[in-house]
C-alpha positions in Angstrom: 24.9 24.7 2.6 22.8 28.6 1.8 23.0 29.1 -1.3 22.7 26.0 -3.3 20.4 25.0 -6.3 19.3 21.7 -6.6 18.2 21.0 -10.6 16.3 17.8 -10.2 15.0 16.7 -13.6 12.7 14.4 -14.6 9.4 13.1 -16.7 6.9 13.2 -14.0 5.7 15.8 -11.7 8.2 15.5 -7.9 4.6 14.1 -5.9 4.5 11.2 -8.3 8.4 9.9 -7.7 7.4 6.7 -5.4 10.2 6.5 -2.6 10.7 10.5 -3.2 10.3 11.2 0.8 7.6 13.5 1.8 9.7 16.6 2.4 11.8 17.2 -0.1 8.2 16.5 -2.7 6.8 19.0 -0.8 10.4 20.8 -0.9 10.2 19.7 -5.1 6.6 21.4 -5.0 8.1 24.3 -4.4 10.3 24.9 -7.4 9.9 25.6 -10.8 8.6 23.1 -12.5 8.1 23.3 -16.6 
């Protein structure tokens, strides 16, 4: 749905999470990582 957010917390960058689909890694990578 449009306008919804997903908040993901982890001790790793999205590209380092094993088992996560490449398309999701890419999308999460565009978000804010702190």
